[in-house]
N, C-alpha and C positions, 0 to 999 in steps of 0.2 A: 503493500499501500503506500504511493508516494505521499510524501508530507509536503504541505504548501507553505513555503517559509514568507514572513514577512522582513522587512528590511530591518538587520541588524541580529535577527534570528541564526543560532548555531545549532547544528545536529552532528550527534556522533555518527561517520560512517560504519565506523568499526562494528557498534552495537547495532545498527540497524542492518547489516548483512554479514553474519558471521562467516569468518572465512574470506572477507572481502581481499582483492588482491590487485585488481584492475579496474579503473572507472572510466567510463565516456563522459567527458563533459561537453554537453551540447549547448550551444549558445546559438539564438535566434533574434531575428529581428525583421521588420517590415517598412517600407517608404510610406509616409502618410500620405494621403492624396493630396497632391498641390492644387495652389486656388491659383487661378488665372491672374495674371499682372494687367489685365487691361484687355482691351478690344482687340478681335482676331476671331473670337466665336469658339467655336467647340475645339478645333485643331489648335487654337493658340493656348486653351486650357490643358491639353495635352502635353505639350511641348515646352510650355513656359514653365515659370514659377520660381520660387526664391534661389532654388538651387541652379539656375541659368540653363536649366534642361539637361543637366547631367544627373544620370543616376548616382544614388549615394553610395558609394563603397566601403562597407566597414570590414574592418580586419581585426578579426580577434588576435591575442598573444597571452603568453602565459610568461611569469618571471617567477624563477627559483631563486628563493633569498634565504640568507644565512643570517639567523638574528634580525631578520627585518632586513636587511641591507642587500644588494645586487652585488657581487663581486665581481661581475664582468661580462661584456654582452654575449658571450657563450652561454649564458645563463637565461637568456632572453630567447623563447620559442615562437615565431612567427612565419609569417610567409616567406622571409629570406632566410629562415634557418629551421627545417621544418621538424628538427629531432634534435633535443638534447644530446650533448656529448655521452653521458651516462647510460643513454637509450631508455630513459625513466619516462619522458614526455615528447609526445609526438602529435606535432599539428597534422592535421589530415587534409589541409589544402586550403586554398582559397577561395571564396565565393565573391563574385566580383559585384552581385546586385542584393543579394537577399530575398531573391524571388521565391516563391514557391511554399509549401507546406514543411512542417518539422525543422529540424536545426538546419541553419545554415551554414555553420561551421562547427567543426567538432576536434576536442584536444582529449587525446588518450594519456592517463597517468598508470604506469604500472607503478602503485604503491610499495611493492616489496624492493623495487629496485630502486627506488631513489636514495639516492646516498645520505649518510647520514649527518653531513654537513648542513641541509638544507631543511628548514622547520617549516615552509609555507611556501606554497606555489600559487600566486595571485593570477587570477584571470580577467582581462580586462578587454575592451574593445576601442578602437579609434576611427575615424573617419579619414579617410584617404584625401589628402590635398583640401581638409576643411575649408580653412581659411580662403585660399583662393578660389575656391566653388561658393563660397557663404553658404556653407551648409552646417548643421548642429544636428544634436539629437533630440530636438525638439521637432524635427522633421521626421523623427522615426517613433513606432509605435510597436507595442506588441513584443517589446524585448523580452527576453528572458534567459535564465541558465538554468540548466538541469544536469543532475548526475545520476547515471546510469551503472547499474553492475553489470561490467562486461560479459560475465560469464552467464548469465539469464537473461540479459537486453531488459531487466527489469527496472524501471524508473525510481531511485530511490527518494530524490526531494527534487522541487523545481521553485525557483523565485522569480515572479513576475516583477519586472520593472515598472510601476506605475505613475513615478512622479513627473513631474514635468521639467525636463532635462535641456529646456530652450538655451541657446547659447553655449551649452558644452560640446566639447569636441573630442573628448575622448570621457573612459568612463571603467571603472573597476566594478564588474558583475558581483564577484566573490573570490572566494580564497579556500582552500585545502590547506589545511595545516595540521601538524604534529601535538598533541597534548597527553601527556602521561601515559605514552605508549600507543594512544590512540589516534586513528585520523578523523579529523572533524571538517564541517563546512561551515563557512561563514558566509550569509548574504549581506553583500555590502552596499552596493548599488549607489557608489559616489561619483558623481561626474567632475571633471577638471576641463580647463580650456587649453591643453595641451595641443599643439598644432602637428605633431608627430611621434610615433613611438620612442625617438631619440630622445624628444623632450620630456615626453613622460616619465621616463626611467631613470631622469635625472633625481627624481624624488626620491628616489631608493640606494642613491649613490652613498 
């Protein structure tokens, strides 16, 4: 039975699913319908709007942190570095539009293989070239993060991000972390105005 989490809630993954060794982190979002910026009728409303006509390209990433800090760029798993050097965290590939049902991007975490030096894995999403395209998370709806037991394909928990994130260009969806020998998940839902992954990771340097 999947647990629906509210912002700030934590859940023990180890207790939820005995013998858990691998989780699939699914992240999803939809682009909100665009408003017409003026005349031109129906076609104008389809191809115009605040994002300048460009689809919103959201990119998921994971940061492997030691005592809350990022030790180097090799600990960032994203579309430019799809697998962590330890093999424990793998990005399953980039989705350029967020179109379609279900997860838009997935990150697989082999909990048993995460080196002991890492105490938390932060999952976030940023909008590619958000500032130049004049795009932000206020143009995104139905955003969620969910964790699935890879053995059974059963969803363990889901967090729907329902706040108004207008003006935010990057987002921490949640984190998987170790505490007293258990793996837990924290629903965060915190937006930032960082314009790129490189800008975002400076927060954890």
